[in-house]
C-alpha positions in Angstrom: 0.0 0.0 0.0 2.5 2.7 1.1 5.8 1.0 -0.1 8.9 2.9 0.9 7.2 4.3 4.0 7.9 1.3 6.2 8.8 3.3 9.3 5.8 5.6 8.9 3.6 2.5 8.7 5.2 1.1 11.9 4.7 4.5 13.6 1.0 4.5 12.6 0.6 1.0 14.0 2.3 2.0 17.2 0.1 5.1 17.6 -3.0 2.9 17.1 -1.8 0.5 19.8 -1.2 3.5 22.1 -4.7 4.7 21.6 -6.2 1.3 22.2 -4.1 1.0 25.4 -5.3 4.5 26.5 -8.9 3.3 26.0 -8.3 0.1 28.0 -6.7 2.1 30.8 -9.7 4.4 31.0 -12.0 1.4 31.1 -9.9 -0.2 33.9 -9.9 3.1 35.9 -13.6 3.3 35.6 -14.0 -0.3 36.8 -12.1 0.5 40.0 -15.1 2.5 41.2 -17.0 -0.8 41.3 -14.4 -3.0 43.0 -15.1 -3.0 46.7 -12.7 -4.2 49.4 -13.2 -4.6 53.1 -10.5 -3.9 55.7 -10.9 -4.9 59.3 -9.2 -4.6 62.7 -9.8 -5.9 66.2 -10.8 -9.4 64.9 -13.5 -7.9 62.7 -14.9 -5.6 65.4 -14.2 -2.6 63.1 -14.7 -2.9 59.4 -14.2 -0.4 56.6 -15.5 -0.9 53.0 -14.0 1.2 50.2 -13.5 1.2 46.5 -10.3 0.2 44.8 -9.8 4.0 44.3 -9.7 4.3 48.2 -13.1 6.0 48.5 -14.6 5.0 51.8 -18.1 3.7 51.5 -18.9 2.3 54.9 -17.6 1.9 58.5 -19.0 -0.8 60.8 -18.2 -0.9 64.5 -19.3 -3.6 66.8 -21.6 -2.1 69.5 -19.6 -3.8 72.3 -16.8 -1.3 71.7 -18.9 1.7 72.7 -17.9 2.3 76.3 -16.3 5.6 77.4 -13.2 3.9 78.6 -12.5 2.3 75.2 -12.8 5.4 73.0 -9.0 5.5 72.2 -9.1 1.8 71.3 -12.0 2.3 69.0 -10.3 5.2 67.3 -7.1 3.2 66.8 -9.1 0.3 65.4 -10.8 2.6 62.9 -7.4 3.8 61.7 -6.1 0.2 61.5 -9.2 -0.9 59.5 -8.8 2.0 57.1 -5.1 1.1 56.5 -6.1 -2.5 55.9 -8.7 -1.5 53.4 -6.4 0.9 51.7 -3.8 -1.8 51.2 -6.4 -4.1 49.8 -7.7 -1.3 47.5 -4.2 -0.8 46.2 -3.8 -4.5 45.5 -7.2 -4.6 43.7 -6.3 -1.6 41.6 -2.9 -3.1 40.7 -4.6 -6.3 39.7 -7.1 -4.5 37.6 -4.5 -2.4 35.8 -2.3 -5.5 35.4 -5.0 -7.0 33.2 -4.7 -4.1 30.8 -0.9 -4.2 30.6 -0.8 -8.0 30.3 1.4 -9.1 27.4 3.1 -5.7 26.9 6.5 -6.9 28.3 6.9 -3.8 30.4 10.0 -3.6 32.6 9.5 -5.0 36.1 8.4 -2.4 38.6 7.0 -0.1 35.9 3.7 1.3 37.1 0.9 2.6 34.9 -0.5 5.1 34.5 2.8 7.0 34.4 
């Protein structure tokens, strides 16, 4: 078709692949809103539900924790549950994004989006 323009053809192909990848990345980012993870602390007495984008959706606290003397403990457990949920959200996001970059042979440790 365009003989003699080999490198331009390769560049056009590369640009098309980049556009497809960009679309896939946008789709994966959108799906992260639907991925829910639950973090917990205190043997499940405090639970936090959040999206893979780290948006907190719910906090659940066992009623037995509500005594005036245990206020600091409850506050610490909420922080621990949030950290647990954030770690799980990061893992879920990485897994979801990994599906998009599968087969690209990216260098190890390279994270997308850049």
